[in-house]
Phi, psi and omega in degrees: 000318179300316180297323177296320177296316180296321178298317178296320179295320178296321177298319177298313180297321180295318181290326174296321179301322178294321175298315181300320178299316181290324177296320178295319179301314179297317179300326179288331181279334187301313181302323178294318180296315180298313182293325178292320184280327184308318183297334182268330187231067184298330182280003180262030184302325180298319178296315179297318180297320179295319179298313180296318180299312181294321178299313179296319178299319180296319182288342182266350179288146178298148183299331183269004178271066188303307184294320179297319178296320180289325178297314178293321178300320178295320177297318180297317179299319178296320179290324177297327178299328178292327176295317179296324178294330178302327184299334178293330181272348184233093182303325179295321178293319180299331181268352182289120184295325178296316179298314181299320179293317178296320179299317179294317180296319179292322177297315177298319180295318177299320177296320178294321178298316180299313178296320180294323177297317179298316179296319178302310181296327175294317179293322176297317180299318179298314180296311182296325178299320180293332180288339184247001180248144180278140009265351184295335180297329179292314179294320181297318180295318179294332182266005179059036177277141180235161180299152175253140182280143174289158169280119184265150174275129180296154181304325180295331179284343181269344184294144178282125181292147176282137178239126179243140178250000000 
């Protein structure tokens, strides 16, 4: 039973590692996206500064601050969406193959982050379920194992977006 609990805990750690890999991938793509977009939208400096600030903040958070890392990551994803929206106002940018490729890579990375979050929460559920069911709960209590928190979606992410026609 103890080994089963440890295996579940390792699965949780492994799935967090996958999220971390995707966050790093996105962080590596951001400078290219910013530099590609900057030439087209010079007056959007505030947006670029926010992206760089959030990216730097994300890289400076401790590795075990999972929820904090995801909160900053969610803010960063929202700010990146504004960069993608810029392409609608700049036909030359919309036609730029480097921008389109970066946009596609970032979109794929965001999808991978989303899938990795779901897998992480599933592994957390499996581990936490073992902590509260007999007989593994007895072994878990003797081993001082505690529940692991799910990655929560921030309230702003749950809001229904306004749609105007």
